[in-house]
N, CA, C and O atoms as a GROMACS GRO file, in nm:
protein
  356
    1MET      N    1  -0.975  -0.849   0.700
    1MET     CA    2  -0.880  -0.907   0.764
    1MET      C    3  -0.814  -0.769   0.881
    1MET      O    4  -0.716  -0.781   0.954
    2GLY      N    5  -0.904  -0.642   0.866
    2GLY     CA    6  -0.857  -0.536   0.957
    2GLY      C    7  -0.726  -0.460   0.909
    2GLY      O    8  -0.704  -0.356   0.970
    3ILE      N    9  -0.652  -0.487   0.829
    3ILE     CA   10  -0.517  -0.415   0.776
    3ILE      C   11  -0.576  -0.278   0.730
    3ILE      O   12  -0.695  -0.274   0.700
    4SER      N   13  -0.510  -0.178   0.725
    4SER     CA   14  -0.512  -0.052   0.650
    4SER      C   15  -0.467  -0.049   0.525
    4SER      O   16  -0.379  -0.130   0.494
    5GLN      N   17  -0.512   0.035   0.439
    5GLN     CA   18  -0.503   0.059   0.324
    5GLN      C   19  -0.334   0.107   0.329
    5GLN      O   20  -0.265   0.075   0.232
    6ARG      N   21  -0.283   0.167   0.418
    6ARG     CA   22  -0.158   0.218   0.392
    6ARG      C   23  -0.061   0.098   0.448
    6ARG      O   24   0.054   0.082   0.406
    7GLN      N   25  -0.113   0.025   0.536
    7GLN     CA   26  -0.010  -0.099   0.561
    7GLN      C   27  -0.020  -0.206   0.451
    7GLN      O   28   0.077  -0.273   0.412
    8ILE      N   29  -0.110  -0.214   0.417
    8ILE     CA   30  -0.124  -0.311   0.276
    8ILE      C   31  -0.048  -0.266   0.155
    8ILE      O   32   0.003  -0.353   0.085
    9GLY      N   33  -0.032  -0.112   0.114
    9GLY     CA   34   0.052  -0.034   0.054
    9GLY      C   35   0.211  -0.083   0.103
    9GLY      O   36   0.291  -0.153   0.041
   10ARG      N   37   0.219  -0.041   0.194
   10ARG     CA   38   0.395  -0.062   0.261
   10ARG      C   39   0.422  -0.241   0.252
   10ARG      O   40   0.527  -0.302   0.271
   11GLU      N   41   0.334  -0.276   0.230
   11GLU     CA   42   0.382  -0.429   0.265
   11GLU      C   43   0.401  -0.464   0.080
   11GLU      O   44   0.475  -0.557   0.046
   12LEU      N   45   0.361  -0.418   0.022
   12LEU     CA   46   0.354  -0.435  -0.146
   12LEU      C   47   0.437  -0.344  -0.196
   12LEU      O   48   0.473  -0.352  -0.313
   13GLY      N   49   0.481  -0.242  -0.110
   13GLY     CA   50   0.578  -0.156  -0.181
   13GLY      C   51   0.512  -0.050  -0.289
   13GLY      O   52   0.581   0.004  -0.376
   14LEU      N   53   0.348  -0.022  -0.269
   14LEU     CA   54   0.269   0.042  -0.354
   14LEU      C   55   0.215   0.175  -0.260
   14LEU      O   56   0.200   0.155  -0.140
   15HIS      N   57   0.190   0.294  -0.311
   15HIS     CA   58   0.128   0.407  -0.271
   15HIS      C   59  -0.014   0.349  -0.222
   15HIS      O   60  -0.077   0.261  -0.280
   16SER      N   61  -0.047   0.409  -0.113
   16SER     CA   62  -0.175   0.355  -0.024
   16SER      C   63  -0.291   0.435  -0.150
   16SER      O   64  -0.400   0.380  -0.168
   17SER      N   65  -0.261   0.544  -0.218
   17SER     CA   66  -0.364   0.562  -0.327
   17SER      C   67  -0.402   0.465  -0.449
   17SER      O   68  -0.500   0.474  -0.522
   18THR      N   69  -0.299   0.371  -0.450
   18THR     CA   70  -0.292   0.273  -0.558
   18THR      C   71  -0.366   0.158  -0.509
   18THR      O   72  -0.417   0.089  -0.597
   19ILE      N   73  -0.385   0.120  -0.380
   19ILE     CA   74  -0.455   0.041  -0.293
   19ILE      C   75  -0.576   0.093  -0.302
   19ILE      O   76  -0.669   0.017  -0.333
   20SER      N   77  -0.597   0.213  -0.282
   20SER     CA   78  -0.758   0.241  -0.252
   20SER      C   79  -0.812   0.258  -0.404
   20SER      O   80  -0.934   0.250  -0.421
   21ARG      N   81  -0.742   0.276  -0.496
   21ARG     CA   82  -0.848   0.292  -0.645
   21ARG      C   83  -0.837   0.132  -0.681
   21ARG      O   84  -0.922   0.084  -0.757
   22GLU      N   85  -0.759   0.069  -0.641
   22GLU     CA   86  -0.799  -0.122  -0.699
   22GLU      C   87  -0.901  -0.162  -0.608
   22GLU      O   88  -0.988  -0.237  -0.653
   23LEU      N   89  -0.908  -0.126  -0.482
   23LEU     CA   90  -1.049  -0.165  -0.386
   23LEU      C   91  -1.160  -0.128  -0.446
   23LEU      O   92  -1.251  -0.200  -0.487
   24ARG      N   93  -1.146   0.036  -0.453
   24ARG     CA   94  -1.274   0.077  -0.536
   24ARG      C   95  -1.341   0.047  -0.668
   24ARG      O   96  -1.461   0.041  -0.695
   25ARG      N   97  -1.204   0.026  -0.764
   25ARG     CA   98  -1.254  -0.018  -0.888
   25ARG      C   99  -1.307  -0.142  -0.892
   25ARG      O  100  -1.390  -0.167  -0.979
   26ASN      N  101  -1.265  -0.246  -0.793
   26ASN     CA  102  -1.306  -0.374  -0.807
   26ASN      C  103  -1.432  -0.423  -0.716
   26ASN      O  104  -1.485  -0.534  -0.725
   27ASP      N  105  -1.470  -0.318  -0.626
   27ASP     CA  106  -1.592  -0.340  -0.544
   27ASP      C  107  -1.669  -0.427  -0.554
   27ASP      O  108  -1.737  -0.410  -0.655
   28ILE      N  109  -1.705  -0.547  -0.479
   28ILE     CA  110  -1.824  -0.629  -0.522
   28ILE      C  111  -1.904  -0.621  -0.370
   28ILE      O  112  -1.833  -0.588  -0.275
   29SER      N  113  -2.018  -0.645  -0.352
   29SER     CA  114  -2.110  -0.640  -0.250
   29SER      C  115  -2.004  -0.745  -0.151
   29SER      O  116  -1.967  -0.684  -0.050
   30GLY      N  117  -1.967  -0.841  -0.157
   30GLY     CA  118  -1.914  -0.946  -0.041
   30GLY      C  119  -1.733  -0.903   0.013
   30GLY      O  120  -1.667  -0.966   0.096
   31GLY      N  121  -1.695  -0.794  -0.054
   31GLY     CA  122  -1.574  -0.766  -0.051
   31GLY      C  123  -1.504  -0.749  -0.162
   31GLY      O  124  -1.549  -0.726  -0.274
   32TYR      N  125  -1.358  -0.764  -0.119
   32TYR     CA  126  -1.255  -0.771  -0.251
   32TYR      C  127  -1.201  -0.913  -0.279
   32TYR      O  128  -1.123  -0.973  -0.206
   33ASP      N  129  -1.257  -0.962  -0.403
   33ASP     CA  130  -1.251  -1.085  -0.455
   33ASP      C  131  -1.107  -1.073  -0.562
   33ASP      O  132  -1.112  -0.987  -0.649
   34PRO      N  133  -1.004  -1.145  -0.554
   34PRO     CA  134  -0.885  -1.105  -0.645
   34PRO      C  135  -0.947  -1.167  -0.790
   34PRO      O  136  -0.937  -1.100  -0.893
   35ASP      N  137  -1.003  -1.285  -0.790
   35ASP     CA  138  -1.014  -1.369  -0.927
   35ASP      C  139  -1.126  -1.282  -1.001
   35ASP      O  140  -1.124  -1.274  -1.123
   36GLN      N  141  -1.243  -1.204  -0.907
   36GLN     CA  142  -1.315  -1.148  -0.964
   36GLN      C  143  -1.255  -0.979  -1.017
   36GLN      O  144  -1.318  -0.918  -1.103
   37ALA      N  145  -1.158  -0.933  -0.969
   37ALA     CA  146  -1.104  -0.811  -1.012
   37ALA      C  147  -1.020  -0.835  -1.113
   37ALA      O  148  -1.023  -0.743  -1.195
   38GLN      N  149  -0.927  -0.946  -1.147
   38GLN     CA  150  -0.873  -1.003  -1.250
   38GLN      C  151  -0.979  -1.003  -1.386
   38GLN      O  152  -0.957  -0.945  -1.493
   39THR      N  153  -1.088  -1.077  -1.353
   39THR     CA  154  -1.168  -1.080  -1.476
   39THR      C  155  -1.245  -0.935  -1.518
   39THR      O  156  -1.278  -0.909  -1.633
   40LEU      N  157  -1.264  -0.852  -1.410
   40LEU     CA  158  -1.287  -0.720  -1.462
   40LEU      C  159  -1.208  -0.634  -1.492
   40LEU      O  160  -1.252  -0.534  -1.549
   41SER      N  161  -1.080  -0.647  -1.466
   41SER     CA  162  -0.943  -0.547  -1.537
   41SER      C  163  -0.933  -0.630  -1.692
   41SER      O  164  -0.905  -0.574  -1.798
   42ASP      N  165  -0.962  -0.765  -1.675
   42ASP     CA  166  -0.921  -0.796  -1.838
   42ASP      C  167  -1.038  -0.749  -1.938
   42ASP      O  168  -1.030  -0.730  -2.059
   43ARG      N  169  -1.144  -0.736  -1.854
   43ARG     CA  170  -1.246  -0.701  -1.948
   43ARG      C  171  -1.246  -0.548  -1.985
   43ARG      O  172  -1.283  -0.508  -2.095
   44ARG      N  173  -1.207  -0.477  -1.898
   44ARG     CA  174  -1.170  -0.324  -1.918
   44ARG      C  175  -1.072  -0.315  -2.009
   44ARG      O  176  -1.092  -0.240  -2.104
   45ARG      N  177  -0.931  -0.395  -2.001
   45ARG     CA  178  -0.829  -0.382  -2.098
   45ARG      C  179  -0.852  -0.417  -2.262
   45ARG      O  180  -0.793  -0.372  -2.360
   46ARG      N  181  -0.964  -0.517  -2.252
   46ARG     CA  182  -1.004  -0.555  -2.416
   46ARG      C  183  -1.078  -0.467  -2.475
   46ARG      O  184  -1.070  -0.452  -2.597
   47THR      N  185  -1.184  -0.375  -2.376
   47THR     CA  186  -1.235  -0.272  -2.471
   47THR      C  187  -1.197  -0.174  -2.450
   47THR      O  188  -1.260  -0.082  -2.503
   48ALA      N  189  -1.073  -0.136  -2.362
   48ALA     CA  190  -0.995   0.021  -2.360
   48ALA      C  191  -0.918   0.066  -2.495
   48ALA      O  192  -0.863   0.176  -2.494
   49TRP      N  193  -0.911  -0.025  -2.627
   49TRP     CA  194  -0.819   0.038  -2.701
   49TRP      C  195  -0.931   0.105  -2.801
   49TRP      O  196  -1.031   0.059  -2.856
   50LYS      N  197  -0.885   0.201  -2.800
   50LYS     CA  198  -0.998   0.322  -2.920
   50LYS      C  199  -1.026   0.224  -3.045
   50LYS      O  200  -0.946   0.158  -3.112
   51ARG      N  201  -1.146   0.234  -3.055
   51ARG     CA  202  -1.198   0.183  -3.197
   51ARG      C  203  -1.170   0.248  -3.342
   51ARG      O  204  -1.200   0.205  -3.454
   52THR      N  205  -1.097   0.378  -3.301
   52THR     CA  206  -1.090   0.459  -3.430
   52THR      C  207  -0.939   0.378  -3.499
   52THR      O  208  -0.916   0.376  -3.620
   53LYS      N  209  -0.860   0.322  -3.408
   53LYS     CA  210  -0.744   0.276  -3.424
   53LYS      C  211  -0.735   0.111  -3.502
   53LYS      O  212  -0.638   0.042  -3.533
   54ARG      N  213  -0.858   0.095  -3.513
   54ARG     CA  214  -0.880  -0.045  -3.548
   54ARG      C  215  -0.951  -0.027  -3.684
   54ARG      O  216  -0.981  -0.128  -3.748
   55LEU      N  217  -0.981   0.102  -3.735
   55LEU     CA  218  -1.038   0.075  -3.882
   55LEU      C  219  -0.920   0.051  -3.945
   55LEU      O  220  -0.803   0.090  -3.934
   56PRO      N  221  -1.015  -0.061  -4.048
   56PRO     CA  222  -0.957  -0.130  -4.160
   56PRO      C  223  -0.836  -0.008  -4.236
   56PRO      O  224  -0.714  -0.015  -4.239
   57SER      N  225  -0.917   0.087  -4.284
   57SER     CA  226  -0.882   0.207  -4.376
   57SER      C  227  -0.741   0.265  -4.316
   57SER      O  228  -0.631   0.268  -4.371
   58LEU      N  229  -0.779   0.312  -4.182
   58LEU     CA  230  -0.655   0.334  -4.105
   58LEU      C  231  -0.509   0.256  -4.115
   58LEU      O  232  -0.398   0.303  -4.141
   59ILE      N  233  -0.551   0.106  -4.080
   59ILE     CA  234  -0.433   0.026  -4.079
   59ILE      C  235  -0.401  -0.008  -4.218
   59ILE      O  236  -0.283  -0.038  -4.232
   60ALA      N  237  -0.472  -0.012  -4.325
   60ALA     CA  238  -0.414  -0.036  -4.496
   60ALA      C  239  -0.359   0.103  -4.508
   60ALA      O  240  -0.266   0.108  -4.589
   61ALA      N  241  -0.386   0.209  -4.454
   61ALA     CA  242  -0.330   0.333  -4.495
   61ALA      C  243  -0.178   0.320  -4.436
   61ALA      O  244  -0.079   0.340  -4.506
   62VAL      N  245  -0.171   0.286  -4.310
   62VAL     CA  246  -0.033   0.275  -4.291
   62VAL      C  247   0.054   0.127  -4.306
   62VAL      O  248   0.161   0.114  -4.246
   63VAL      N  249   0.007   0.036  -4.377
   63VAL     CA  250   0.093  -0.067  -4.406
   63VAL      C  251   0.127  -0.044  -4.550
   63VAL      O  252   0.226  -0.092  -4.603
   64GLY      N  253   0.010   0.058  -4.630
   64GLY     CA  254   0.050   0.076  -4.773
   64GLY      C  255   0.183   0.181  -4.763
   64GLY      O  256   0.283   0.179  -4.835
   65ARG      N  257   0.153   0.274  -4.648
   65ARG     CA  258   0.276   0.348  -4.651
   65ARG      C  259   0.414   0.296  -4.624
   65ARG      O  260   0.512   0.348  -4.676
   66LEU      N  261   0.422   0.211  -4.557
   66LEU     CA  262   0.551   0.124  -4.496
   66LEU      C  263   0.599   0.048  -4.614
   66LEU      O  264   0.716   0.017  -4.637
   67HIS      N  265   0.485   0.018  -4.694
   67HIS     CA  266   0.545  -0.057  -4.815
   67HIS      C  267   0.638   0.044  -4.906
   67HIS      O  268   0.745   0.021  -4.964
   68GLU      N  269   0.561   0.161  -4.899
   68GLU     CA  270   0.630   0.243  -4.987
   68GLU      C  271   0.783   0.314  -4.902
   68GLU      O  272   0.818   0.430  -4.925
   69GLU      N  273   0.834   0.254  -4.838
   69GLU     CA  274   0.900   0.267  -4.756
   69GLU      C  275   0.898   0.394  -4.676
   69GLU      O  276   1.007   0.445  -4.649
   70TRP      N  277   0.798   0.447  -4.638
   70TRP     CA  278   0.798   0.557  -4.586
   70TRP      C  279   0.872   0.544  -4.398
   70TRP      O  280   0.872   0.431  -4.348
   71SER      N  281   0.918   0.639  -4.332
   71SER     CA  282   0.961   0.618  -4.215
   71SER      C  283   0.828   0.596  -4.135
   71SER      O  284   0.724   0.619  -4.196
   72PRO      N  285   0.823   0.555  -4.006
   72PRO     CA  286   0.733   0.565  -3.901
   72PRO      C  287   0.682   0.688  -3.889
   72PRO      O  288   0.561   0.703  -3.910
   73GLN      N  289   0.761   0.796  -3.855
   73GLN     CA  290   0.775   0.934  -3.840
   73GLN      C  291   0.694   1.004  -3.934
   73GLN      O  292   0.604   1.082  -3.905
   74GLN      N  293   0.743   0.959  -4.089
   74GLN     CA  294   0.637   1.029  -4.210
   74GLN      C  295   0.523   1.004  -4.169
   74GLN      O  296   0.446   1.088  -4.123
   75ILE      N  297   0.497   0.857  -4.183
   75ILE     CA  298   0.352   0.810  -4.170
   75ILE      C  299   0.286   0.877  -4.050
   75ILE      O  300   0.171   0.912  -4.077
   76SER      N  301   0.315   0.898  -3.954
   76SER     CA  302   0.270   0.939  -3.821
   76SER      C  303   0.206   1.079  -3.850
   76SER      O  304   0.088   1.112  -3.838
   77GLY      N  305   0.321   1.158  -3.893
   77GLY     CA  306   0.295   1.311  -3.961
   77GLY      C  307   0.175   1.342  -4.047
   77GLY      O  308   0.102   1.439  -4.030
   78PHE      N  309   0.159   1.246  -4.145
   78PHE     CA  310   0.111   1.256  -4.261
   78PHE      C  311  -0.023   1.195  -4.204
   78PHE      O  312  -0.123   1.261  -4.231
   79ILE      N  313  -0.038   1.105  -4.144
   79ILE     CA  314  -0.181   1.060  -4.099
   79ILE      C  315  -0.289   1.140  -4.006
   79ILE      O  316  -0.410   1.151  -4.028
   80ALA      N  317  -0.233   1.178  -3.924
   80ALA     CA  318  -0.293   1.250  -3.817
   80ALA      C  319  -0.405   1.342  -3.872
   80ALA      O  320  -0.526   1.335  -3.850
   81PRO      N  321  -0.327   1.445  -3.960
   81PRO     CA  322  -0.414   1.521  -3.991
   81PRO      C  323  -0.524   1.490  -4.096
   81PRO      O  324  -0.621   1.566  -4.104
   82LEU      N  325  -0.516   1.419  -4.148
   82LEU     CA  326  -0.601   1.357  -4.243
   82LEU      C  327  -0.726   1.271  -4.169
   82LEU      O  328  -0.846   1.296  -4.181
   83ALA      N  329  -0.673   1.178  -4.100
   83ALA     CA  330  -0.771   1.092  -4.016
   83ALA      C  331  -0.812   1.160  -3.891
   83ALA      O  332  -0.902   1.113  -3.822
   84GLY      N  333  -0.755   1.262  -3.862
   84GLY     CA  334  -0.806   1.309  -3.711
   84GLY      C  335  -0.783   1.255  -3.612
   84GLY      O  336  -0.834   1.296  -3.508
   85VAL      N  337  -0.680   1.122  -3.613
   85VAL     CA  338  -0.624   1.036  -3.526
   85VAL      C  339  -0.515   1.023  -3.512
   85VAL      O  340  -0.454   0.980  -3.610
   86GLY      N  341  -0.452   1.047  -3.414
   86GLY     CA  342  -0.301   1.039  -3.388
   86GLY      C  343  -0.290   0.887  -3.371
   86GLY      O  344  -0.348   0.803  -3.303
   87VAL      N  345  -0.161   0.888  -3.486
   87VAL     CA  346  -0.096   0.723  -3.504
   87VAL      C  347   0.025   0.764  -3.434
   87VAL      O  348   0.073   0.875  -3.455
   88SER      N  349   0.076   0.684  -3.356
   88SER     CA  350   0.238   0.687  -3.278
   88SER      C  351   0.299   0.642  -3.380
   88SER      O  352   0.249   0.564  -3.460
   89HIS      N  353   0.452   0.704  -3.389
   89HIS     CA  354   0.501   0.594  -3.457
   89HIS      C  355   0.608   0.515  -3.386
   89HIS      O  356   0.657   0.416  -3.440
   0.00000   0.00000   0.00000
């Protein structure tokens, strides 16, 4: 449409670098397609979660400590060195 990234950013209340990243991240041969951009975003979001945080043994360890009435901070401090994975309280 001939509108600059700065103008788009101003209109949407976003920084021009945010617009630039969005366009670069979701560039397809015919330009920017919002439906395709949403599809790509959904796919990135589904695969972004670290596999290590989905390990059944890690989940079982957290749930077990919760049943033993450990606090979330205690569980986080206990599991991190053992599993090598940070667990947020």
